[in-house]
C-alpha positions in Angstrom: 0.0 0.0 0.0 1.3 3.4 -0.9 0.3 6.5 1.1 0.3 10.2 0.2 0.0 13.4 2.3 -2.6 15.9 1.1 -2.7 19.5 2.4 -5.7 21.8 2.0 -4.6 25.5 2.4 -7.6 27.8 2.8 -8.1 31.3 4.0 -8.7 30.3 7.6 -7.1 26.9 8.1 -4.4 24.5 6.9 -5.7 20.9 7.1 -3.6 17.9 6.2 -4.0 14.1 6.2 -2.4 10.8 5.2 -4.5 9.3 2.4 -4.4 5.7 1.0 -5.1 4.6 -2.5 -8.8 4.3 -1.9 -9.2 7.9 -0.8 -9.4 7.1 2.9 -7.8 9.5 5.4 -5.8 7.5 8.0 -4.5 10.5 10.0 -5.4 14.1 10.0 -4.2 17.4 11.5 -5.3 21.0 11.3 -3.8 24.4 12.0 -5.0 28.0 11.7 -3.8 29.8 8.6 -1.5 32.8 9.3 -3.0 34.4 6.2 -1.2 37.8 6.4 2.2 36.2 6.2 3.4 34.0 3.3 6.4 32.8 5.2 4.3 31.8 8.3 1.7 30.1 6.1 4.4 28.1 4.4 5.9 27.2 7.8 2.4 26.0 8.9 2.2 23.8 5.9 5.7 22.4 6.5 4.8 21.8 10.2 1.7 19.7 9.6 3.4 17.7 6.9 6.4 17.0 9.2 4.0 15.9 12.0 2.2 13.5 9.7 5.5 12.1 8.3 6.4 11.3 11.9 3.3 9.2 12.2 3.9 6.9 9.2 6.9 4.9 8.0 8.8 7.3 5.7 9.1 4.8 2.9 5.3 4.5 2.7 4.7 8.2 2.0 5.3 8.4 -1.7 4.0 11.9 -2.5 3.0 15.2 -0.9 0.3 17.4 -2.5 -0.7 20.9 -1.7 -4.2 22.3 -2.6 -3.9 26.0 -2.2 -6.5 28.7 -2.4 -5.6 31.1 -5.2 -4.3 31.3 -8.8 -1.7 28.6 -9.5 0.6 29.2 -12.5 0.8 26.7 -15.4 4.1 25.2 -14.0 2.2 24.3 -10.8 4.9 26.1 -8.8 3.9 29.7 -8.1 0.9 31.2 -6.4 0.2 34.1 -8.7 -2.5 35.6 -6.5 -4.7 34.7 -3.6 -7.6 37.0 -2.7 -7.9 35.6 0.9 -4.2 35.1 1.5 -1.1 37.3 1.2 0.4 35.3 -1.7 1.5 37.5 -4.7 3.8 35.7 -7.1 4.9 33.5 -4.3 7.1 30.5 -5.2 5.1 28.1 -3.0 6.5 24.9 -4.3 10.1 26.0 -3.8 9.5 27.5 -0.3 7.8 24.4 1.0 10.3 22.0 -0.5 13.1 24.0 1.1 11.5 23.5 4.5 10.7 19.8 4.0 13.6 18.6 1.9 11.1 16.6 -0.2 9.3 17.2 -3.5 5.7 18.5 -3.4 3.0 18.9 -6.0 1.0 22.2 -6.0 -2.6 22.5 -7.2 -5.5 24.9 -6.8 -7.6 23.9 -3.9 -10.9 23.6 -5.7 -9.2 21.5 -8.4 -8.0 19.1 -5.7 -11.5 18.9 -4.2 -13.1 18.3 -7.6 -10.6 15.6 -8.4 -11.5 13.8 -5.2 -15.2 14.1 -5.8 -14.8 12.6 -9.2 -12.5 9.8 -8.1 -14.3 8.9 -4.9 -17.4 11.0 -4.4 -20.4 12.8 -5.8 -19.1 13.4 -9.4 -18.3 9.8 -10.3 -19.7 8.8 -13.7 -20.6 12.3 -14.9 -19.2 14.3 -17.9 -20.4 17.9 -17.7 -20.2 19.4 -14.3 -19.1 22.3 -12.2 -17.9 21.9 -8.7 -18.6 25.2 -6.8 -16.7 25.3 -3.5 -18.4 27.7 -1.0 -16.1 28.4 1.9 -14.1 31.5 2.9 -14.7 32.6 -0.7 -15.9 30.8 -3.8 -13.8 28.5 -6.0 -14.9 26.3 -8.9 -13.9 23.6 -11.3 -15.2 23.3 -14.8 -15.6 20.0 -16.6 -16.8 20.0 -20.2 -17.4 16.7 -22.0 -15.4 14.8 -19.4 -12.4 17.2 -19.7 -11.1 19.7 -17.3 -11.1 23.3 -18.7 -8.2 25.2 -17.3 -8.0 28.2 -19.6 -4.9 29.5 -21.4 -3.0 30.4 -18.2 -4.3 27.7 -16.0 -6.5 29.9 -13.8 -10.0 29.3 -15.3 -12.8 28.7 -12.8 -12.9 31.8 -10.6 -16.6 32.8 -10.7 -16.3 34.1 -7.1 -14.8 37.2 -8.6 -17.5 37.8 -11.2 -19.0 41.2 -10.2 -22.7 40.9 -9.4 -23.3 44.2 -7.6 -21.9 47.4 -9.2 -19.9 49.3 -6.6 -20.9 46.7 -4.0 -18.9 45.2 -1.1 -15.2 45.4 -1.2 -13.6 42.1 -2.1 -10.1 40.7 -1.2 -9.3 40.7 -4.9 -9.5 44.5 -4.9 -12.8 44.8 -6.8 -16.2 45.6 -5.5 -19.4 43.6 -5.7 -17.9 40.1 -6.4 -20.2 37.1 -6.1 -18.3 35.6 -3.2 -19.0 38.7 -1.1 -22.7 37.7 -1.2 -22.5 33.9 -1.2 -19.7 32.4 0.9 -18.8 31.7 4.5 -17.6 35.2 4.9 -20.9 36.5 3.4 -23.0 34.4 5.7 -21.2 35.7 8.8 -21.3 39.3 7.5 -25.1 39.0 6.9 -25.7 37.6 10.5 -23.5 40.2 12.2 -25.1 43.0 10.3 -28.6 41.8 11.2 -27.6 41.5 14.8 -26.3 45.0 14.9 -29.3 46.5 13.1 -32.0 44.4 14.8 -30.6 42.9 18.1 -34.1 42.1 19.3 -34.6 39.8 16.3 -31.2 38.1 16.6 -31.4 37.1 20.3 -30.4 33.4 19.7 -27.5 34.4 17.4 -26.2 36.9 19.9 -26.6 34.3 22.7 -24.5 31.8 20.8 -22.0 34.5 19.9 -21.4 35.5 23.5 -23.6 38.6 23.4 -21.7 40.4 20.7 -22.2 40.5 16.9 -18.5 39.9 16.4 -18.8 36.6 18.3 -21.2 35.2 15.6 -19.5 32.8 13.2 -20.5 30.1 10.8 -21.1 27.2 13.3 -23.3 29.4 15.5 -25.4 30.5 12.5 -25.8 26.9 11.3 -26.7 25.7 14.9 -29.3 28.5 15.2 -30.8 27.7 11.8 -31.0 24.0 12.6 -33.0 25.0 15.8 -35.4 27.0 13.6 -34.2 30.5 14.5 -35.8 32.9 12.1 -32.8 35.3 11.9 -30.4 32.5 11.1 -32.8 31.0 8.5 -33.1 34.4 7.0 -29.3 34.6 6.6 -29.2 31.2 4.8 -32.1 32.3 2.6 -30.2 35.4 1.6 -26.8 33.7 0.9 -28.5 30.7 -0.7 -30.5 33.0 -2.9 -27.3 34.6 -4.2 -25.8 31.2 -4.7 -28.7 30.0 -6.8 -28.6 33.2 -8.9 -24.9 32.7 -9.6 -25.5 29.1 -10.6 -28.2 30.2 -13.1 -25.7 32.7 -14.6 -23.1 30.0 -14.9 -25.7 27.7 -16.5 -26.4 30.3 -19.1 -22.7 30.3 -20.1 -21.6 26.6 -19.7 -24.9 24.6 -19.5 -23.6 21.9 -17.1 -25.7 18.9 -16.3 -24.7 18.9 -12.7 -23.5 21.4 -10.0 -21.6 19.9 -7.1 -21.6 22.2 -4.1 -18.6 21.7 -1.8 -16.6 23.8 0.7 -17.3 24.4 4.4 -20.6 26.2 4.0 -22.0 23.2 2.1 -22.1 21.2 5.4 -25.2 23.2 6.2 -26.9 20.9 3.6 -30.5 21.8 2.7 -30.3 25.0 4.8 -28.2 26.3 1.9 -29.4 24.2 -1.0 -33.1 24.7 -0.7 -33.0 28.5 -1.3 -30.2 28.0 -3.8 -32.3 25.6 -5.9 -35.4 27.8 -5.7 -33.4 30.9 -6.8 -31.7 28.9 -9.6 -35.0 27.8 -11.0 -36.4 31.3 -10.9 -33.4 32.9 -12.5 -32.5 30.2 -15.1 -32.5 31.6 -18.6 -35.2 29.9 -20.8 -36.8 28.2 -17.8 -39.8 26.2 -18.9 -38.0 25.3 -22.1 -34.9 23.6 -20.9 -33.8 20.9 -18.4 -32.7 21.8 -14.9 -29.2 20.9 -13.9 -28.8 18.8 -10.8 -27.6 20.7 -7.7 -26.1 18.3 -5.2 -23.9 18.4 -2.1 -20.3 17.1 -2.4 -19.9 13.7 -0.7 -16.5 14.2 0.8 -17.1 17.4 2.6 -14.1 19.4 3.9 -11.9 16.3 3.4 -12.1 16.6 -0.4 -9.2 19.0 -0.6 -7.0 16.7 1.4 -8.0 13.6 -0.5 -7.7 15.3 -3.9 -4.3 16.9 -3.2 -2.9 13.6 -2.0 -4.3 11.5 -4.9 -3.1 14.0 -7.5 0.4 14.1 -6.0 0.6 10.3 -5.9 -0.5 9.9 -9.5 1.8 12.7 -10.7 4.8 11.1 -9.1 3.9 7.8 -10.8 3.5 9.5 -14.2 6.8 11.4 -13.9 8.6 8.1 -13.1 7.1 6.0 -15.9 6.8 8.5 -18.8 9.1 11.5 -18.2 9.6 12.5 -21.8 6.1 12.4 -23.3 4.4 15.7 -23.9 1.7 15.3 -26.6 -1.9 15.5 -25.2 -3.8 12.2 -25.2 -7.2 11.6 -26.7 -10.3 11.0 -24.5 -10.8 7.5 -23.0 -13.5 5.9 -21.0 -11.0 4.6 -18.4 -10.0 6.2 -15.1 -8.3 9.5 -15.4 -4.7 10.4 -14.7 -3.4 13.7 -13.6 -1.2 14.3 -16.6 1.8 16.6 -16.5 1.8 19.5 -14.1 4.2 21.4 -16.3 2.0 22.4 -19.2 -1.2 24.4 -19.6 -3.7 24.0 -22.4 -7.3 24.7 -22.7 -8.5 21.2 -22.0 -7.2 18.2 -20.2 -8.2 14.9 -21.5 -8.9 11.8 -19.4 -6.2 9.1 -19.6 -6.1 5.4 -19.1 -2.7 4.6 -17.6 0.5 6.1 -16.1 2.2 6.4 -19.5 -0.7 8.3 -21.1 -1.1 10.3 -18.0 2.2 12.1 -18.8 0.7 12.9 -22.2 -2.1 15.0 -20.7 -1.6 18.7 -20.7 -3.0 19.3 -17.3 -3.4 17.4 -14.0 -7.1 17.3 -13.5 -9.5 15.4 -15.9 -13.0 14.4 -15.1 -16.0 12.6 -16.2 -18.9 14.5 -14.8 -22.1 14.8 -16.5 -25.3 14.1 -14.8 -28.8 15.6 -15.2 -31.7 15.9 -12.9 -34.3 13.3 -14.0 -36.4 13.4 -10.8 -36.8 17.1 -10.0 -39.9 18.9 -11.4 -40.2 22.4 -10.0 -42.3 24.2 -12.6 -40.3 23.9 -15.8 -39.7 20.5 -17.4 -37.2 18.2 -15.7 -33.9 17.4 -17.4 -33.3 14.6 -19.9 -30.8 12.0 -18.8 -27.4 11.6 -20.5 -25.6 8.3 -20.5 -22.9 8.3 -17.9 -19.5 6.9 -18.6 -18.9 3.4 -17.6 -15.9 4.0 -15.4 -15.1 6.5 -12.7 -13.2 9.7 -13.5 -12.2 13.1 -12.2 -12.7 16.9 -11.9 -10.9 20.1 -10.9 -10.6 23.9 -10.4 -11.3 26.8 -8.1 -9.6 29.3 -5.9 -10.2 30.2 -2.3 -12.9 28.1 -0.8 -11.2 26.5 2.1 -14.1 26.6 4.6 -15.7 29.0 7.0 
């Protein structure tokens, strides 16, 4: 059995685990993210990896993968930009390798989560899908026809920074009115705190859970209050879920996926988030009544997806580098399980591959077979028509900054 370490680096936490070949986490650690300091964040990454290495025989850990929130360059080495972290052209791969003395594989955090969902979770068997990771911010992965779409520079899939409100709330990216300022973990907390300040008599349960102060209200308190039926907390989920559904409808107008998989820390609220999101999606969908609805479903692996995906990508990348180091031409699609491909090239699409040799042929690490449709939901407009799923499991990827609340 070969093991790999996966690290999920989000805006608020660094989570890491030892993962086996079946996607099971055997050991897990978590640290707070010192988001304002690149050096301290990199040291936190090195510390959790070192601690995990001490818990397993060194020769069993074959690879180390980092799923980082932000824009990862086409060489899978540098963090070009991270809205919720202080990384700006930061050579993350080099910095962490210097601290560990071992090779690491760097990937975008939403790509890693999507890869895990496609290999082991909710996206298995589908061809056209978007994973939308709702956490500190919003990241996404785009799969078209079973292939990961990365864009020319490798940073496609950042819908969290589509501007939905002109001159709206200031975003960490520097713009105003970005989608993630209205539909994310940060947005949920901001909504609850603002309501508590404005109408304290209507937010008594939230304030009670927050220690009497609006600033004490955080994501878990809001979820707990909503689960108890608190009207103020439910109102917050209605607002944030409504923005989520509106954004998904806009994405459907552009990409027309058959399935949206919702991951990230906020997704753990389940139907508290998805019920208003589905309702808003169906109201806002262009051509509603004359087209199928996409399925909107919760990611199966939860907050562990980033750890599992980063580890699995790293393991398969190390295998592909060993078995086919000189192959560069992209491979053609296949119905077999995907491989990560080469992390050193960036093209528009990454094709699924069938073995370690053809994995190196692939231009990009994440490929996926994700394509489902909703055949059971009928909310007004006609339900979706089923597409034939692929016979074998496959994989997904993309995003940037949805590491949890």
